[in-house]
ZADO-1210 file (C-alpha; in nm, 4 decimals, padded with zeros to 6 digits):
<atoms>
<atom x="00.0064" y="-00.0072" z="00.0102" code="MET" pos="1"/>
<atom x="00.1161" y="00.3569" z="-00.0927" code="SER" pos="2"/>
<atom x="00.2181" y="00.5570" z="00.1670" code="THR" pos="3"/>
<atom x="-00.0299" y="00.8900" z="00.2204" code="VAL" pos="4"/>
<atom x="00.1078" y="01.1453" z="00.3944" code="ARG" pos="5"/>
<atom x="-00.0694" y="01.4873" z="00.4974" code="GLN" pos="6"/>
<atom x="00.0582" y="01.7451" z="00.7224" code="VAL" pos="7"/>
<atom x="-00.2405" y="01.9869" z="00.9345" code="VAL" pos="8"/>
<atom x="-00.0962" y="02.3434" z="00.9679" code="LEU" pos="9"/>
<atom x="-00.2049" y="02.6278" z="01.1560" code="ASP" pos="10"/>
<atom x="-00.0895" y="02.9827" z="01.2057" code="THR" pos="11"/>
<atom x="-00.1189" y="03.2915" z="01.4828" code="GLU" pos="12"/>
<atom x="-00.0436" y="03.6179" z="01.3676" code="THR" pos="13"/>
<atom x="-00.0424" y="03.9725" z="01.4403" code="THR" pos="14"/>
<atom x="-00.3363" y="04.0966" z="01.3014" code="GLY" pos="15"/>
<atom x="-00.6063" y="04.0077" z="01.0170" code="LEU" pos="16"/>
<atom x="-00.4624" y="04.1183" z="00.7056" code="TYR" pos="17"/>
<atom x="-00.1281" y="04.0204" z="00.5739" code="ALA" pos="18"/>
<atom x="-00.1967" y="04.2982" z="00.2880" code="ASN" pos="19"/>
<atom x="-00.1832" y="04.5347" z="00.5741" code="ASP" pos="20"/>
<atom x="00.1900" y="04.3967" z="00.6476" code="GLY" pos="21"/>
<atom x="00.0644" y="04.1554" z="00.9693" code="HIS" pos="22"/>
<atom x="00.3097" y="03.8856" z="01.0429" code="ARG" pos="23"/>
<atom x="00.3046" y="03.5078" z="01.1185" code="ILE" pos="24"/>
<atom x="00.3823" y="03.5075" z="01.4998" code="VAL" pos="25"/>
<atom x="00.3524" y="03.1212" z="01.5068" code="GLU" pos="26"/>
<atom x="00.3307" y="02.8129" z="01.3253" code="ILE" pos="27"/>
<atom x="00.2449" y="02.4589" z="01.3971" code="GLY" pos="28"/>
<atom x="00.2255" y="02.1293" z="01.2101" code="CYS" pos="29"/>
<atom x="00.1001" y="01.7971" z="01.2828" code="VAL" pos="30"/>
<atom x="00.1949" y="01.4551" z="01.0451" code="GLU" pos="31"/>
<atom x="-00.0630" y="01.2206" z="00.9493" code="ILE" pos="32"/>
<atom x="00.0548" y="00.9071" z="00.7629" code="VAL" pos="33"/>
<atom x="-00.1964" y="00.6858" z="00.6191" code="ASN" pos="34"/>
<atom x="-00.4559" y="00.8415" z="00.8435" code="ARG" pos="35"/>
<atom x="-00.2796" y="00.7889" z="01.1560" code="ARG" pos="36"/>
<atom x="-00.1300" y="01.0532" z="01.3681" code="LEU" pos="37"/>
<atom x="00.2506" y="00.9821" z="01.3059" code="SER" pos="38"/>
<atom x="00.3808" y="01.1892" z="01.6337" code="GLY" pos="39"/>
<atom x="00.5997" y="01.3780" z="01.4105" code="ARG" pos="40"/>
<atom x="00.5254" y="01.7645" z="01.5248" code="THR" pos="41"/>
<atom x="00.7066" y="02.0867" z="01.4050" code="LEU" pos="42"/>
<atom x="00.6064" y="02.4273" z="01.6220" code="HIS" pos="43"/>
<atom x="00.8104" y="02.7521" z="01.5990" code="GLN" pos="44"/>
<atom x="00.7326" y="03.0667" z="01.7598" code="TYR" pos="45"/>
<atom x="00.8543" y="03.3537" z="01.5480" code="LEU" pos="46"/>
<atom x="00.9733" y="03.7234" z="01.6179" code="ASN" pos="47"/>
<atom x="00.7129" y="03.9359" z="01.3852" code="PRO" pos="48"/>
<atom x="00.9486" y="04.2130" z="01.4204" code="GLU" pos="49"/>
<atom x="00.6728" y="04.4271" z="01.4471" code="ARG" pos="50"/>
<atom x="00.3914" y="04.5354" z="01.7065" code="ASP" pos="51"/>
<atom x="00.0815" y="04.2906" z="01.7559" code="VAL" pos="52"/>
<atom x="-00.2753" y="04.4165" z="01.7577" code="GLU" pos="53"/>
<atom x="-00.4577" y="04.4193" z="02.0964" code="ALA" pos="54"/>
<atom x="-00.7203" y="04.1916" z="01.9298" code="ARG" pos="55"/>
<atom x="-00.4927" y="03.9596" z="01.8174" code="ALA" pos="56"/>
<atom x="-00.3007" y="03.9360" z="02.1439" code="GLN" pos="57"/>
<atom x="-00.6105" y="03.8605" z="02.2927" code="GLU" pos="58"/>
<atom x="-00.6612" y="03.5415" z="02.1264" code="ILE" pos="59"/>
<atom x="-00.3513" y="03.4059" z="02.1246" code="HIS" pos="60"/>
<atom x="-00.1886" y="03.5715" z="02.4183" code="GLY" pos="61"/>
<atom x="00.1775" y="03.6629" z="02.2323" code="LEU" pos="62"/>
<atom x="00.3044" y="04.0055" z="02.2561" code="SER" pos="63"/>
<atom x="00.5886" y="04.1815" z="02.0909" code="ARG" pos="64"/>
<atom x="00.8183" y="04.1673" z="02.4124" code="GLU" pos="65"/>
<atom x="00.7390" y="03.7846" z="02.4369" code="ARG" pos="66"/>
<atom x="00.8589" y="03.6978" z="02.0182" code="LEU" pos="67"/>
<atom x="01.1592" y="03.9378" z="02.0510" code="GLU" pos="68"/>
<atom x="01.4128" y="03.6679" z="02.1376" code="SER" pos="69"/>
<atom x="01.2120" y="03.4053" z="01.8609" code="GLU" pos="70"/>
<atom x="01.3926" y="03.3503" z="01.5305" code="PRO" pos="71"/>
<atom x="01.2412" y="03.5501" z="01.2414" code="ARG" pos="72"/>
<atom x="01.0475" y="03.3686" z="00.9805" code="PHE" pos="73"/>
<atom x="01.3588" y="03.3972" z="00.7444" code="ALA" pos="74"/>
<atom x="01.5711" y="03.2053" z="00.9701" code="ASP" pos="75"/>
<atom x="01.3192" y="02.8861" z="00.9637" code="VAL" pos="76"/>
<atom x="01.1474" y="02.9282" z="00.6757" code="ALA" pos="77"/>
<atom x="01.3377" y="02.6246" z="00.4783" code="GLN" pos="78"/>
<atom x="01.2852" y="02.3892" z="00.7754" code="ARG" pos="79"/>
<atom x="00.8621" y="02.4486" z="00.7704" code="ILE" pos="80"/>
<atom x="00.8919" y="02.4084" z="00.3512" code="LEU" pos="81"/>
<atom x="01.0979" y="02.0696" z="00.4347" code="ASP" pos="82"/>
<atom x="00.8091" y="01.9476" z="00.6728" code="PHE" pos="83"/>
<atom x="00.5640" y="01.9933" z="00.4316" code="VAL" pos="84"/>
<atom x="00.7470" y="01.8888" z="00.1253" code="ALA" pos="85"/>
<atom x="00.5718" y="01.5492" z="-00.0352" code="GLY" pos="86"/>
<atom x="00.2275" y="01.6095" z="00.2038" code="SER" pos="87"/>
<atom x="-00.0710" y="01.7442" z="00.1251" code="GLU" pos="88"/>
<atom x="-00.1454" y="02.0201" z="00.3744" code="VAL" pos="89"/>
<atom x="-00.4577" y="02.0732" z="00.5647" code="LEU" pos="90"/>
<atom x="-00.5524" y="02.4072" z="00.6986" code="ILE" pos="91"/>
<atom x="-00.8422" y="02.5317" z="00.8295" code="HIS" pos="92"/>
<atom x="-00.9824" y="02.8495" z="00.6540" code="ASN" pos="93"/>
<atom x="-00.6779" y="02.7693" z="00.3950" code="ALA" pos="94"/>
<atom x="-00.6716" y="03.1399" z="00.2323" code="PRO" pos="95"/>
<atom x="-00.6202" y="03.3272" z="00.5562" code="PHE" pos="96"/>
<atom x="-00.3135" y="03.1038" z="00.6536" code="ASP" pos="97"/>
<atom x="-00.2035" y="03.0750" z="00.2793" code="LEU" pos="98"/>
<atom x="-00.2051" y="03.4716" z="00.2455" code="GLY" pos="99"/>
<atom x="00.0207" y="03.4786" z="00.5683" code="PHE" pos="100"/>
<atom x="00.2356" y="03.2115" z="00.4207" code="LEU" pos="101"/>
<atom x="00.2864" y="03.3408" z="00.0764" code="ASP" pos="102"/>
<atom x="00.3305" y="03.7038" z="00.1867" code="ALA" pos="103"/>
<atom x="00.6288" y="03.6104" z="00.4183" code="GLU" pos="104"/>
<atom x="00.7663" y="03.3561" z="00.1671" code="LEU" pos="105"/>
<atom x="00.7265" y="03.6517" z="-00.0859" code="GLU" pos="106"/>
<atom x="00.9592" y="03.8986" z="00.1432" code="ARG" pos="107"/>
<atom x="01.2332" y="03.6019" z="00.1226" code="ILE" pos="108"/>
<atom x="01.2468" y="03.5333" z="-00.2201" code="GLY" pos="109"/>
<atom x="01.0932" y="03.2135" z="-00.2057" code="LYS" pos="110"/>
<atom x="00.8286" y="03.0376" z="-00.4229" code="CYS" pos="111"/>
<atom x="00.4721" y="03.0270" z="-00.3222" code="ARG" pos="112"/>
<atom x="00.3396" y="02.7766" z="-00.0355" code="PHE" pos="113"/>
<atom x="00.1584" y="02.5604" z="-00.2194" code="ALA" pos="114"/>
<atom x="00.4161" y="02.5128" z="-00.4514" code="ASP" pos="115"/>
<atom x="00.6230" y="02.3495" z="-00.1935" code="SER" pos="116"/>
<atom x="00.4087" y="02.0930" z="-00.1104" code="CYS" pos="117"/>
<atom x="00.1444" y="01.8474" z="-00.3044" code="ASP" pos="118"/>
<atom x="-00.1705" y="02.0626" z="-00.2591" code="GLY" pos="119"/>
<atom x="-00.3704" y="02.2113" z="-00.0088" code="VAL" pos="120"/>
<atom x="-00.6775" y="02.1066" z="00.1417" code="LEU" pos="121"/>
<atom x="-00.9312" y="02.3502" z="00.2978" code="ASP" pos="122"/>
<atom x="-01.0944" y="02.2079" z="00.5721" code="THR" pos="123"/>
<atom x="-01.3325" y="02.4816" z="00.6549" code="LEU" pos="124"/>
<atom x="-01.4791" y="02.4389" z="00.3041" code="ALA" pos="125"/>
<atom x="-01.4871" y="02.0916" z="00.3523" code="LEU" pos="126"/>
<atom x="-01.6774" y="02.1105" z="00.6520" code="ALA" pos="127"/>
<atom x="-01.9230" y="02.2873" z="00.5098" code="ARG" pos="128"/>
<atom x="-01.9994" y="02.0969" z="00.2523" code="SER" pos="129"/>
<atom x="-02.0689" y="01.8385" z="00.4703" code="MET" pos="130"/>
<atom x="-02.2578" y="02.0187" z="00.7431" code="HIS" pos="131"/>
<atom x="-02.4128" y="02.3217" z="00.5157" code="PRO" pos="132"/>
<atom x="-02.5749" y="02.5859" z="00.7200" code="GLY" pos="133"/>
<atom x="-02.4355" y="02.5000" z="01.0511" code="LYS" pos="134"/>
<atom x="-02.1364" y="02.6308" z="01.2566" code="ARG" pos="135"/>
<atom x="-01.7889" y="02.5320" z="01.1437" code="ASN" pos="136"/>
<atom x="-01.5476" y="02.6653" z="01.3467" code="SER" pos="137"/>
<atom x="-01.2854" y="02.4483" z="01.4926" code="LEU" pos="138"/>
<atom x="-01.4705" y="02.4962" z="01.8127" code="ASP" pos="139"/>
<atom x="-01.8043" y="02.3880" z="01.6664" code="ALA" pos="140"/>
<atom x="-01.6491" y="02.0922" z="01.5063" code="LEU" pos="141"/>
<atom x="-01.4892" y="01.9370" z="01.8027" code="CYS" pos="142"/>
<atom x="-01.8320" y="01.9706" z="01.9699" code="GLU" pos="143"/>
<atom x="-01.9807" y="01.8124" z="01.7284" code="ARG" pos="144"/>
<atom x="-01.7519" y="01.4839" z="01.6655" code="TYR" pos="145"/>
<atom x="-01.6929" y="01.4699" z="02.0760" code="GLY" pos="146"/>
<atom x="-01.3270" y="01.6257" z="02.0626" code="ILE" pos="147"/>
<atom x="-01.2246" y="01.7576" z="02.3924" code="SER" pos="148"/>
<atom x="-01.1013" y="02.1607" z="02.3375" code="ASN" pos="149"/>
<atom x="-01.1483" y="02.1928" z="02.7338" code="ALA" pos="150"/>
<atom x="-00.7776" y="02.2831" z="02.7323" code="HIS" pos="151"/>
<atom x="-00.8041" y="02.5572" z="02.4520" code="ARG" pos="152"/>
<atom x="-00.8111" y="02.8743" z="02.6844" code="THR" pos="153"/>
<atom x="-00.6312" y="03.0320" z="02.4266" code="LEU" pos="154"/>
<atom x="-00.5581" y="02.9789" z="02.0366" code="HIS" pos="155"/>
<atom x="-00.2555" y="02.8188" z="01.9750" code="GLY" pos="156"/>
<atom x="-00.0921" y="02.6882" z="01.6343" code="ALA" pos="157"/>
<atom x="00.0462" y="02.3405" z="01.7359" code="LEU" pos="158"/>
<atom x="-00.2735" y="02.2964" z="02.0013" code="LEU" pos="159"/>
<atom x="-00.4985" y="02.3991" z="01.6944" code="ASP" pos="160"/>
<atom x="-00.3316" y="02.1834" z="01.4489" code="ALA" pos="161"/>
<atom x="-00.3862" y="01.9031" z="01.6683" code="GLU" pos="162"/>
<atom x="-00.7395" y="01.9568" z="01.7572" code="LEU" pos="163"/>
<atom x="-00.7660" y="01.9909" z="01.3249" code="LEU" pos="164"/>
<atom x="-00.5939" y="01.6825" z="01.2524" code="ALA" pos="165"/>
<atom x="-00.8386" y="01.5008" z="01.5371" code="ASP" pos="166"/>
<atom x="-01.1339" y="01.6548" z="01.3985" code="VAL" pos="167"/>
<atom x="-01.0530" y="01.5828" z="01.0240" code="PHE" pos="168"/>
<atom x="-00.9781" y="01.2039" z="01.0773" code="LEU" pos="169"/>
<atom x="-01.3296" y="01.1734" z="01.2700" code="ALA" pos="170"/>
<atom x="-01.4877" y="01.3954" z="00.9689" code="MET" pos="171"/>
<atom x="-01.3284" y="01.1718" z="00.6740" code="THR" pos="172"/>
<atom x="-01.3602" y="00.8571" z="00.8698" code="ARG" pos="173"/>
<atom x="-01.6773" y="00.7498" z="00.6151" code="GLY" pos="174"/>
<atom x="-01.4585" y="00.7688" z="00.3507" code="GLN" pos="175"/>
<atom x="-01.2668" y="00.4746" z="00.4619" code="GLU" pos="176"/>
<atom x="-01.4050" y="00.1478" z="00.2767" code="SER" pos="177"/>
<atom x="-01.6447" y="-00.0391" z="00.4929" code="LEU" pos="178"/>
<atom x="-01.4707" y="-00.3477" z="00.3695" code="ASP" pos="179"/>
<atom x="-01.1680" y="-00.3042" z="00.4765" code="MET" pos="180"/>
<atom x="-00.9975" y="-00.4808" z="00.7759" code="LEU" pos="181"/>
<atom x="-00.7525" y="-00.3504" z="01.0383" code="ALA" pos="182"/>
<atom x="-00.3973" y="-00.5705" z="01.0241" code="GLY" pos="183"/>
<atom x="-00.2257" y="-00.6750" z="01.3203" code="GLU" pos="184"/>
<atom x="00.0135" y="-00.3766" z="01.2761" code="ASP" pos="185"/>
<atom x="-00.2534" y="-00.1233" z="01.2169" code="GLY" pos="186"/>
<atom x="-00.2408" y="-00.1095" z="00.9033" code="GLY" pos="187"/>
<atom x="-00.4979" y="-00.2000" z="00.6748" code="GLU" pos="188"/>
<atom x="-00.5418" y="-00.5063" z="00.3996" code="VAL" pos="189"/>
<atom x="-00.7813" y="-00.5102" z="00.1328" code="GLY" pos="190"/>
<atom x="-01.1100" y="-00.6294" z="00.0803" code="ALA" pos="191"/>
<atom x="-01.1883" y="-01.0019" z="00.1673" code="ARG" pos="192"/>
<atom x="-01.3130" y="-01.2573" z="-00.1241" code="ASN" pos="193"/>
<atom x="-01.5623" y="-01.5628" z="-00.0110" code="ALA" pos="194"/>
<atom x="-01.2525" y="-01.7892" z="-00.0277" code="GLY" pos="195"/>
<atom x="-00.9908" y="-01.5623" z="00.1488" code="ASP" pos="196"/>
<atom x="-00.8678" y="-01.7207" z="00.5117" code="GLU" pos="197"/>
<atom x="-00.9726" y="-01.5183" z="00.7743" code="TRP" pos="198"/>
<atom x="-00.6961" y="-01.3095" z="00.9746" code="PRO" pos="199"/>
<atom x="-00.5897" y="-01.4865" z="01.2811" code="PRO" pos="200"/>
<atom x="-00.5534" y="-01.1936" z="01.5021" code="HIS" pos="201"/>
<atom x="-00.9362" y="-01.1300" z="01.4305" code="LEU" pos="202"/>
<atom x="-01.2006" y="-01.3129" z="01.6199" code="ARG" pos="203"/>
<atom x="-01.4869" y="-01.4053" z="01.4526" code="ARG" pos="204"/>
<atom x="-01.8062" y="-01.3924" z="01.5957" code="ILE" pos="205"/>
<atom x="-02.1399" y="-01.5110" z="01.4101" code="SER" pos="206"/>
<atom x="-02.4796" y="-01.4098" z="01.4517" code="ALA" pos="207"/>
<atom x="-02.7518" y="-01.6523" z="01.6078" code="SER" pos="208"/>
<atom x="-03.0231" y="-01.7961" z="01.5144" code="ALA" pos="209"/>
<atom x="-03.2562" y="-01.5513" z="01.6703" code="GLU" pos="210"/>
<atom x="-03.0130" y="-01.2616" z="01.5182" code="GLU" pos="211"/>
<atom x="-03.0564" y="-01.3738" z="01.1762" code="LEU" pos="212"/>
<atom x="-03.4366" y="-01.4015" z="01.2212" code="ALA" pos="213"/>
<atom x="-03.4682" y="-01.0312" z="01.3403" code="ALA" pos="214"/>
<atom x="-03.2655" y="-00.9114" z="01.0727" code="HIS" pos="215"/>
<atom x="-03.4840" y="-01.0841" z="00.8325" code="GLN" pos="216"/>
<atom x="-03.7889" y="-00.9266" z="01.0025" code="ARG" pos="217"/>
<atom x="-03.5935" y="-00.5949" z="00.9553" code="LEU" pos="218"/>
<atom x="-03.5668" y="-00.6409" z="00.6354" code="LEU" pos="219"/>
<atom x="-03.9213" y="-00.7529" z="00.5175" code="ALA" pos="220"/>
<atom x="-04.0325" y="-00.3898" z="00.7103" code="ALA" pos="221"/>
<atom x="-03.7982" y="-00.2081" z="00.5316" code="ILE" pos="222"/>
<atom x="-03.9011" y="-00.3743" z="00.2039" code="GLU" pos="223"/>
<atom x="-04.2492" y="-00.3281" z="00.2941" code="ALA" pos="224"/>
<atom x="-04.2275" y="00.0345" z="00.3531" code="GLU" pos="225"/>
<atom x="-04.0161" y="00.1329" z="00.0170" code="ARG" pos="226"/>
<atom x="-04.2373" y="-00.1504" z="-00.1748" code="GLN" pos="227"/>
<atom x="-03.9101" y="-00.2208" z="-00.3226" code="ALA" pos="228"/>
<atom x="-03.6169" y="-00.4876" z="-00.2313" code="PRO" pos="229"/>
<atom x="-03.4166" y="-00.3812" z="00.0457" code="ALA" pos="230"/>
<atom x="-03.0572" y="-00.2742" z="-00.0490" code="VAL" pos="231"/>
<atom x="-02.8977" y="-00.5378" z="00.1656" code="TRP" pos="232"/>
<atom x="-03.1077" y="-00.8047" z="00.0669" code="ALA" pos="233"/>
<atom x="-02.9860" y="-00.7087" z="-00.2884" code="GLN" pos="234"/>
<atom x="-02.6333" y="-00.7468" z="-00.1896" code="ARG" pos="235"/>
<atom x="-02.7099" y="-01.0594" z="-00.0118" code="ASP" pos="236"/>
<atom x="-02.8252" y="-01.1931" z="-00.3088" code="GLY" pos="237"/>
<atom x="-02.5302" y="-01.1331" z="-00.5079" code="ALA" pos="238"/>
<atom x="-02.2610" y="-01.2705" z="-00.2751" code="GLU" pos="239"/>
</atoms>
């Protein structure tokens, strides 16, 4: 199975608009490999070389004085680009972060951020397509998918990237094949054919006669309501 690598990325900034000269003050990245958190992260505070707006400081708690001893973006840019290289990057409200990343990269004569990775997925756009008309902020998605964010008293780039990684995996779990079985090493093995040997590390539990009878009654009720054969019955007949 080929390796699928994704990096969840978040930034904190001095203000809302990169076009007004605002800068990145913190960046956090979390690696996902084959839909599992690998444990690899990248986290860096940055000296923005300018004041932090009061509203922004209320959100992330980072002041200019706190950040003056941190490296400048130019000092760590290549390490960031190396970390995301070869991966799809997942960002919540991607246009915001990309605007800041591209502005920072332009200052030091480097290419646009999206040219340094294998594409960018906006998880906010994805959430809106899956939950139209609902709130799709990171906090709202944490609540919707049962992911605890009680420790999120302030925004933080690495913390938010970690939460978004959990949200993304929960939000896209239905895209995984129902015919896949977990392998012994946590990987996935392909769909089983009728003659395949059952994996020895999995316990096989068969339905009882009573459970099978209840299943048939449920299918009959579905067919009566739809006035058409149940999908499950059609599939059972095809196997």
